[in-house]
N, C-alpha and C positions, 0 to 999 in steps of 0.2 A: 705965980700961983696957979694951981691946977683947976680946971673947970669942973663943976659938978655935972655928973653924967646922968643923974636920975631922971630929970625932965626930958632931956634930949632922947634918951632911950625909949621912954614911954611914947613920945611924940613920933619918933621914927617907926615904932611898932604900929601905931595907928595908921600912919601913912602906908606902910607895907601891907597891912591887912586890907586897907581900902583899895590898893592897887590889885591885890589878889582877887578881892570881891568883884571889882570892875571887870577883870579878865574873865572870871567865871560867868558873870552875867552876859557878857558879850558872846561867849561860847554857847551858852544856853539859848540866847536869842537867835543865833545863827542856825542852830541844829534842832530847835523845837519842832515837834510834829504833833499835831492834834490826834488824840486817840478816840475821837468820836466815830460812830458807825458811819461808814460811807456806803452808799448804795450804788452798785455798779449795774449797768444794763446787762442783762443776760440774754444771749441770742438763742432762745429756745427753738425757734423755727429752723435755724441752720443745723443745730444738733439733731433735731427730730428728722429733718430731711436726710442727713447722713445716715442715721439709724435705720430709717425705713428703706432707703435705697440699698443698704448693705444686704437686706433681705435674708439674713441667715435664720431669723426666727421672728415671729410677730411681736412688734414693740408695743408694750403696754404703757398707757398714759393715764393719769388721774383726771377725772372729771368731777365737777361739783365740790372742789376743795373750798374751805372757808375763804372768802375774798381777802381776809387780812393776812393770809399766809403769803409771804414774800419769797418768790423764786430767787435763789442765790447762786445756783449752779445748774447747768444743763450741758451734758456732754456725752458724746459717743466716742469711745476710745478703746485701745487694746486693753484686754483684761490682764492685770498684773498678778492675779491669783489663778492663772491657768496656763495653758500651753500656747505657743506662738499661733496666731491666727484666731484666737478666741477674743471676744469683744464684750464690752460693757456699755449699757445705757444707764446713765445716772442723772437723777434729779435731786436737788437739795433745796429745802425750804426752811425759812425761819418764821416762827410764830411771833405775835405781838409781845408775848412774855419772854422772848429771847430763847425759846426752846427750839430744837431743830427736828427735822423730819427728812428722811431720805428714801428714795426709791431706787433700788439697784437691781437691774435685770441683766443677767449674764449667762454665758454658756461656759464659764470657768468652773473651777472646783468648788462645789457648793459648801463643803465643810469649811474651807479656808475663808470664803466670803462671809459666812455666818459668824465665824469666830472673830473676824476683823470688825464686822458691823456691831457685834455685841461686846466688843472689848474682852474677848474670851469669857463671855458670860455662861451661865448655866442654862442648858436647854432642857425644859421639862414642860409637858403640857401641850395641849392642842386647843384650837378654837375653830369652830365652823363658821366660815364667812361666805355668804352667797352660795351655799351648797358645796363649798370646797374646804378641805381640811388643811389648815395652816398650823405650823409648829411654832412654839413660843420659846424665846430665850430672854434672859435679862441679867443685868449686872448692876449691883448697887453702887459701886465706886469704880470707875466713873459711871455715873448713871446712864444706862442705855437699855432700851427694850427693842425686841426684834420679833417680827413674825415673818415666816418664809414658807414657800412651797415650790415644788418642782413642777415645771410646765412642759415636760417632754425634754427637748434638747437643752433647754435653758431653765433657769430658776429665777424667782423674784424674791427679793428681800426688802422688807419695809422696816426701817429702823428709826430710832430717835430717842429723844428725852421726853417726848410727849407720852400720854397715857396709852395703854393697850387699846382702849376704846377709840382713840384718835387713829391709831395704826389700823384698826379694823375698819374704820370708816373709809380710810384711803383704799384699803383692799377691796371694799365693796364697790368703789367707784372707779376701778381700773377698767379701761376699755382698750381694745386693739386699735392702734393708730393706723390711719390710712395715709397713703403717700401724698394726698392732697391737703392734709391738715396743716 
């Protein structure tokens, strides 16, 4: 007499699914990585020392930023939007509301830098900050706002997702760094 296969088939399927589920859980357990924000120490003083010692132009640094702004990047490096030998001083900040703000000072090609910082935004309008004329750019998607000005051989671009008022506040508080800072 032949065996009935209905119950054995269902039981075998449950065992097979259990084995597959166990394998998937083991793989997830081994490869899981937390996606929470990690705060890394940023070596501001080393980057600033490199920038001021290079001495190709006066390095600008912000003073009196809101204390809750967290420095996420500080670097002095070759400018990717320029000719060989040109350089960039870059500072990146994150606000408590997870918006960003960056200060980009460079002797590279201003138009390329502004287009990169504004995500190819539309540049129209100016604003007077501390007696200096700054140009404004913005892009709705992805959201970005930029103010910039030429400083002789170099230019400075302040950009981010923060308001234009916050960008202007940073521009008002820029000072030339000394080699001892």
